[in-house]
Each structure stands twice: as structure tokens, then as C-alpha cells.
C-alpha positions in Angstrom: -34.8 129.6 129.8 -33.1 132.3 127.8 -30.0 133.5 129.8 -27.2 135.7 128.6 -23.9 134.3 129.7 -21.7 136.8 131.5 -17.9 137.1 131.1 -16.5 136.2 134.5 -13.1 137.3 135.6 -12.2 134.1 137.4 -11.0 130.9 135.8 -13.9 128.5 135.8 -13.5 125.0 137.3 -15.6 122.8 135.0 -18.0 120.2 136.4 -17.9 116.9 134.5 -21.0 115.1 135.7 -22.9 114.8 139.0 -24.0 111.8 141.0 -26.6 112.2 143.7 -28.6 110.1 146.1 -30.8 111.5 148.9 -34.3 111.8 150.2 -35.0 113.5 146.9 -34.4 110.1 145.3 -31.7 108.4 143.2 -33.0 108.7 139.6 -33.0 111.9 137.6 -36.8 111.5 137.2 -37.5 111.3 140.9 -35.1 114.2 141.8 -36.6 116.5 139.2 -40.2 115.6 140.0 -39.8 116.1 143.7 -37.9 119.4 143.2 -40.8 120.7 141.0 -43.5 119.4 143.4 -41.8 120.7 146.4 -42.2 117.5 148.4 -40.4 114.3 149.1 -42.1 111.2 150.5 -38.8 110.1 151.9 -38.8 112.8 154.6 -40.1 110.4 157.1 -41.5 110.9 160.7 -39.8 108.3 163.0 -39.9 107.2 166.6 -37.3 105.3 168.6 -34.2 107.1 167.4 -33.9 109.6 170.3 -32.9 108.6 173.8 -35.6 110.8 175.4 -38.4 109.1 173.4 -39.2 112.1 171.3 -40.3 111.9 167.7 -38.5 113.6 164.8 -38.4 113.6 160.9 -35.4 112.2 159.0 -34.4 112.4 155.3 -34.0 108.8 154.4 -32.3 107.2 151.4 -34.6 104.4 150.5 -33.0 103.1 147.3 -31.2 99.8 147.4 -27.5 100.5 147.9 -24.7 98.7 145.9 -22.4 96.2 147.5 -18.8 97.2 148.1 -16.6 95.0 145.8 -15.0 92.0 147.5 -11.5 93.4 146.9 -12.5 96.4 149.0 -14.4 94.5 151.6 -12.4 96.2 154.4 -14.1 99.5 153.4 -17.6 98.1 153.8 -19.8 100.6 155.7 -23.3 101.9 155.1 -21.8 105.3 154.4 -19.4 104.0 151.8 -22.2 102.1 150.1 -24.2 105.3 150.1 -21.2 107.1 148.5 -20.9 104.3 145.9 -24.5 104.8 144.9 -23.6 108.3 143.8 -20.1 107.5 142.5 -21.5 104.9 140.1 -23.4 107.6 138.3 -20.1 109.3 137.3 -17.9 106.2 137.2 -17.4 106.4 133.4 -16.5 110.1 133.6 -13.9 109.4 136.4 -12.4 106.5 134.5 -12.0 108.7 131.4 -10.1 111.2 133.5 -7.9 108.5 134.9 -7.2 107.2 131.4 -6.5 110.6 130.0 -4.4 112.1 132.8 -3.0 109.1 134.6 -3.8 107.7 138.1 -1.4 110.0 139.8 -2.8 113.1 138.2 -6.3 112.7 139.7 -7.1 113.6 143.3 -10.0 112.7 145.7 -11.3 115.2 148.3 -14.4 114.2 150.2 -16.3 115.8 153.1 -18.2 113.9 155.8 -19.2 114.2 159.5 -20.4 110.7 160.3 -18.3 108.4 158.1 -18.9 104.9 159.5 -20.3 105.9 162.9 -23.5 104.0 162.3 -21.6 100.8 161.8 -19.6 101.5 164.9 -22.9 102.0 166.9 -24.1 98.6 165.7 -20.8 96.9 166.5 -20.8 98.4 170.0 -24.3 97.2 170.6 -23.3 93.7 169.5 -20.3 93.9 171.9 -22.5 94.9 174.8 -24.9 92.1 174.0 -22.5 89.3 173.1 -19.2 90.3 174.6 -17.4 90.7 171.3 -17.5 92.8 168.1 -19.0 91.3 164.9 -16.7 89.3 162.8 -14.7 91.5 160.4 -15.5 94.7 162.2 -12.5 97.1 162.6 -12.6 100.6 164.1 -10.9 102.0 161.0 -14.2 102.0 159.2 -15.5 104.6 161.7 -12.6 106.9 161.1 -13.5 110.1 159.3 -10.7 109.6 156.6 -12.0 106.2 155.6 -14.3 107.5 153.0 -11.6 109.4 151.1 -9.5 106.3 151.1 -12.4 104.2 149.8 -13.1 106.5 146.9 -9.5 106.5 145.9 -9.2 102.8 146.2 -12.4 102.1 144.3 -11.2 104.1 141.2 -7.5 103.2 141.6 -6.6 106.8 142.0 -3.0 107.5 143.2 -3.0 111.3 143.4 -3.7 113.2 146.7 -6.7 111.7 148.6 -8.1 113.1 151.8 -11.2 113.8 153.7 -12.3 117.1 155.2 -14.5 117.3 158.3 -15.5 120.9 159.2 -19.1 119.9 160.3 -21.8 121.2 158.0 -19.4 123.0 155.6 -17.2 119.9 155.0 -18.2 119.1 151.5 -18.2 122.7 150.5 -14.6 123.1 151.5 -13.6 120.3 149.2 -14.3 122.6 146.2 -11.8 125.1 147.5 -9.2 122.5 148.2 -9.8 120.9 144.7 -9.4 124.3 143.0 -6.1 124.9 144.8 -4.7 121.6 143.6 -5.9 122.2 140.0 -4.6 125.8 139.8 -1.3 124.8 141.4 -0.9 122.2 138.6 -0.6 119.4 141.1 -3.4 117.4 139.5 -5.5 117.6 136.4 -8.8 116.4 137.8 -10.4 116.0 141.2 -13.3 113.8 142.4 -15.1 115.9 145.0 -18.2 115.4 147.1 -19.6 114.2 150.4 -21.5 111.4 152.0 -23.1 111.3 155.4 -25.5 108.7 156.8 -28.0 108.7 159.7 -26.7 107.6 163.1 -28.0 108.0 166.6 -24.9 109.9 167.7 -25.7 113.0 165.6 -29.5 112.7 166.0 -29.2 112.6 169.8 -26.5 115.3 169.8 -28.6 117.8 168.0 -31.6 116.8 170.1 -29.4 117.6 173.2 -28.9 121.0 171.7 -32.7 121.4 171.4 -32.1 121.9 167.7 -34.3 119.0 166.3 -37.8 119.5 165.0 -40.5 116.9 165.7 -42.1 117.7 162.4 -41.0 118.7 158.9 -38.6 121.6 159.2 -40.0 125.0 158.5 -37.3 127.4 157.2 -37.9 131.1 157.6 -41.3 130.6 159.3 -42.3 132.3 162.5 -43.1 128.7 163.7 -39.7 127.2 162.9 -38.3 125.0 165.7 -35.3 123.2 164.4 -33.7 120.9 161.8 -34.5 117.5 160.3 -31.4 115.4 159.8 -30.9 113.5 156.6 -28.5 111.2 154.8 -27.2 111.7 151.3 -24.2 111.4 149.0 -23.3 113.7 146.1 -20.1 113.6 143.9 -18.7 115.5 140.9 -15.5 115.5 138.8 -13.8 118.9 138.5 -11.1 120.0 136.1 -9.8 123.2 134.4 -10.4 121.5 131.0 -13.7 122.4 129.3 -13.4 119.3 127.0 -16.0 116.6 127.8 -17.8 118.9 130.2 -21.5 118.3 130.9 -22.7 120.5 128.1 -25.6 119.1 126.0 -28.2 120.4 123.6 -28.2 124.2 124.1 -27.0 124.2 127.7 -23.6 125.6 128.2 -20.9 123.9 130.3 -21.5 124.3 134.1 -18.7 125.4 136.4 -17.7 126.5 139.8 -17.3 130.2 139.2 -16.3 131.4 142.6 -15.9 130.4 146.3 -15.6 132.3 149.6 -15.1 131.2 153.1 -14.8 132.6 156.6 -14.4 131.5 160.2 -15.9 134.0 162.6 -15.5 131.7 165.6 -18.4 133.5 167.4 -19.5 130.5 169.3 -18.9 126.7 169.4 -22.4 126.0 168.0 -24.3 129.3 167.5 -23.7 131.5 164.4 -22.8 135.2 164.7 -26.2 136.9 165.4 -25.7 139.5 162.7 -24.4 137.0 160.1 -20.9 138.5 160.0 -19.2 135.4 158.9 -22.0 134.5 156.5 -21.8 137.9 154.8 -18.0 137.7 154.5 -18.1 134.3 152.8 -20.8 135.5 150.3 -18.9 138.7 149.5 -15.6 136.7 149.0 -17.4 134.3 146.7 -18.7 137.2 144.6 -15.3 138.9 144.5 -13.6 135.6 143.6 -16.0 135.1 140.7 -15.8 138.8 139.6 -19.5 139.1 140.0 -21.9 141.6 141.5 -24.9 140.8 143.6 -27.2 141.6 140.7 -25.5 138.9 138.7 -26.8 136.1 141.0 -30.1 134.5 139.9 -30.8 132.4 143.0 -29.4 131.9 146.5 -29.6 128.4 147.9 -29.7 129.3 151.6 -28.2 127.2 154.4 -31.8 127.6 155.9 -31.7 125.1 158.7 -35.0 126.3 160.2 -33.4 126.9 163.6 -34.3 130.3 165.1 -30.7 131.5 165.1 -29.6 130.4 161.7 -32.5 131.8 159.7 -32.4 135.1 161.6 -28.7 135.7 160.9 -28.7 134.3 157.4 -31.7 136.5 156.3 -29.9 139.5 157.6 -26.7 138.7 155.7 -28.4 137.9 152.5 -30.5 141.0 152.7 -27.5 143.3 153.2 -26.0 141.9 150.0 -28.9 141.1 147.7 -31.8 143.1 149.1 -35.2 141.8 148.3 -34.7 141.2 144.6 -32.8 137.9 144.4 -34.8 134.7 144.9 -33.9 132.7 148.0 -34.9 129.3 149.3 -33.7 126.5 151.6 -34.0 123.0 150.2 -33.6 121.2 153.5 -37.4 120.3 153.7 -36.6 118.0 150.7 -33.4 116.3 151.9 -33.0 117.1 155.6 -29.8 118.6 156.8 -27.3 116.2 155.6 -24.5 117.5 157.8 -21.0 117.0 156.2 -22.6 116.2 152.9 -24.9 119.3 152.9 -22.7 121.5 150.7 -22.3 118.8 148.0 -26.0 117.9 148.2 -27.0 121.5 147.6 -24.3 121.9 144.9 -25.9 118.9 143.2 -29.4 120.6 143.4 -27.9 123.7 141.9 -26.2 121.6 139.1 -29.6 120.0 138.3 -31.3 123.4 138.1 -28.6 124.6 135.7 -28.1 121.5 133.7 -31.7 120.6 133.2 -33.1 124.1 133.4 -35.5 123.4 136.2 -37.7 125.9 138.0 -36.0 127.2 141.2 -36.9 125.2 144.3 -39.8 126.9 146.0 -39.5 127.7 149.7 -41.4 125.0 151.6 -42.8 126.1 154.9 -46.2 126.8 156.5 -46.5 130.2 154.8 -46.3 132.1 158.1 -43.1 134.0 157.4 -41.4 135.5 160.5 -41.8 139.2 160.6 -38.6 139.4 162.6 -36.6 138.2 159.6 -35.0 140.6 157.1 -37.4 140.6 154.1 -35.5 138.4 151.6 -37.4 137.3 148.5 -38.4 133.7 149.1 -38.9 131.6 146.0 -42.5 131.0 144.9 -43.5 127.9 142.9 -42.8 128.2 139.2 -40.0 130.8 139.4 -37.4 130.3 136.7 -33.7 131.2 136.9 -33.3 134.6 135.3 -29.6 135.0 135.6 -26.7 132.6 134.9 -25.2 132.1 138.4 -26.3 130.5 141.6 -24.9 131.1 145.1 -25.1 128.3 147.7 -24.4 128.7 151.4 -23.3 126.3 154.1 -22.5 127.3 157.6 -21.0 125.1 160.3 -20.3 124.9 164.0 -17.6 127.3 165.1 -18.5 129.8 162.4 -17.0 127.8 159.7 -18.7 129.3 156.6 -18.6 128.5 152.9 -20.3 130.1 149.9 -20.0 128.6 146.4 -21.1 130.1 143.1 -22.1 127.8 140.2 -23.1 128.9 136.8 -22.7 128.6 133.0 -19.1 128.9 132.0 -18.1 131.4 129.3 -16.0 130.3 126.3 
């Protein structure tokens, strides 16, 4: 990959390592192999999850998860164990930042939708069956903010620590909040990311909206019929300091170059049909990075494979990028990981940049809907030709986020 690095007008936020666990796998080898092959064996058809007896497909984390240390036993949930599987991959990097800057100069900002709801479901079932909750169970593990507290407690971080929950844009918004803390000089480094685990509440909720597919999701296809829900965790360490950034060999340091958000509030669950908020978020991200549409080498689309999302997102992308910029949704490889989706797709973008992988090809049945704006969907073997990637995440209530990642200039 021979890419000329542009001179961006914004101050880059350097990314110091990336931990990632999803249906794409836990190891670098599995993640890269499945991205290249365009398939994941951990996108699993399942029965028995939905109250109406329907089948669906889930993105399952199958790796063995670490145990929460005894001193943090009150934080024990499946979701926190999933988060820890990702955090362990950057533990040394985070510890170096704590040692360098001090515990009170490092922050934690995490996004989630489910937190410990799955554990709450099991506890409630036990209460119904036995008349009491399992020993040691406490409602606090189900609270959304529990995961941010866990990450801070695990690393002994004493700076600001909180959790954002804006549905499917949750772990994208953490990047904006982290950047604000860094640029304001409040902290010197921020642990960012997201973790969401499978639970019956969300699966049945989306099924109640007629938004679930009974087969592998089919983004941008004429035959698309809904999402697959997945579980995943992805975490990074951010700072304004380029020292010790994840540059290696001939690969420049990778950074968050720009971010844009919007809240069009068109509908409680449906996106604006013309993609008004989506377009605004993307244009803000470009302006924030000091980039033009032609500077973007790939758009990682939200691409849920629902009729409304793909229709509006294709319109918004086409108005900005035309039919020249490669576009794909990676949700057939991970499922829609809800509050963790932004961080998951940021991790995919980071891997493409850091390891110079081919762009993720668009997985679908090949029958592209002729009602969609004619964006350029990625074909297998396409390489990144320009040094920046834009990633979209859109949420209920029109809560939209676009992030731009790329190689940082000197």
C-alpha cells in the first residue's frame, strides 16, 4: 500500500493500541483472516431466543472470557468479562500511560447499551423459580454506568470515568468526549471503547419492531429484511502525544482525524428518510478534519440491512461522495453490536490501517436494490487508496456520529 499522507488541519488524537473481541474472533490472525475471506463462522443461526419462537442469527463471541479479579468481584458480569478480554490486549499500554501521566490524568469513557442486563435476566429467572436472587447478585451490575466504573477500577484510574448510552452511537460518542477532555487539558490520556453482550431484552425488542432478520443480514440488497444482533468489545487508548503510538515498520501512526455528530430527532426509532442527520454528521466530520470528500479512501457504513437505514444512508453517502468512494457495511461479520458498534467498526478501521488489509468487501446476496442511490460497494481485493477512513454509526432518535481515522502527519 503506497499512500501519500495528507496534511490535515485538525489536531490528531493519536491511537495507542487497540483491543478487540467479536464474532470476527479474538486473535489478530482470526480477525484478519475473516475480514479477508468475508465470512465469520461465529455468525450463528439460533432458535429459542425470541418469545414468538422465530429463528434469527447472532454474532457470538466464542472465545473463553477472562475471570474478573477477586478484588473486583462486585463487578462480575458477562459484559465486563467481555470488556476485559479486549482490555487485556492494551493493558500494558494503559499501564504505561498511568505511570507516565499519573492516575488522575487518565480518563475512562465507555459506551454500552446492555451493560449487565443479561445477568439481570438470569437473576430474575432464578428469583421466579426459587423465590430469591442468586447469592451475590446486586442490581448495580445491571446499571449502564457499571462498565465505566469497572474499567477505571481495574486499571486504578482516578481521572474522570463515565459511560455514555445513546443507543447504537454510544461508543462513537466516547471519541468526541475524550477529545474534549484532551484538548481542554483536563487529562493526558483516555481509555475509550464499548462493550455490549447478547441478551433477550434487546433481541426481543428489535424483533417486536420487525427489525430482525431470520438469516444472515443482507446490507444494501433488494432482499434485505433486518439486522443480526451481535456482542463485542473494543477498546483503545487516546492521547495528544504521538510518542509510543502504534506506528511500526513503515506504517505511520494512526489517529482520530475528525468527528461529526448530529441529532435530527426525526422519529424515536426510524431515521430521517433523506438521511438529513447522517449527511450532517459526515460533513461535520470532514470539516473537523479539514478534509474533502475526495480525501476519504473508504466509508464504513452503518449498513444495518434494514429497509429504512440502507435507503437513507445510501442517499446521504451518495450526495457527499458520489459513486467513487468504496463503501461497505461490516455487520454481516460481527452482527450489529448496538452500543459497542462504533468502537467495533473503529477497531476494524484501525486494523485495515495498521495492518494494511484489503478493504472489507460488501457481503450480501449480490442483488443490489435498484431503489438505492448508486454508491460504490466494495469488491473483494480492493485496497485502501487514500489515507483516511470515515465510519458511520446512527442511533434511535436520530443520534448520529461519523468518525474519521487515518495516518497522522508529522
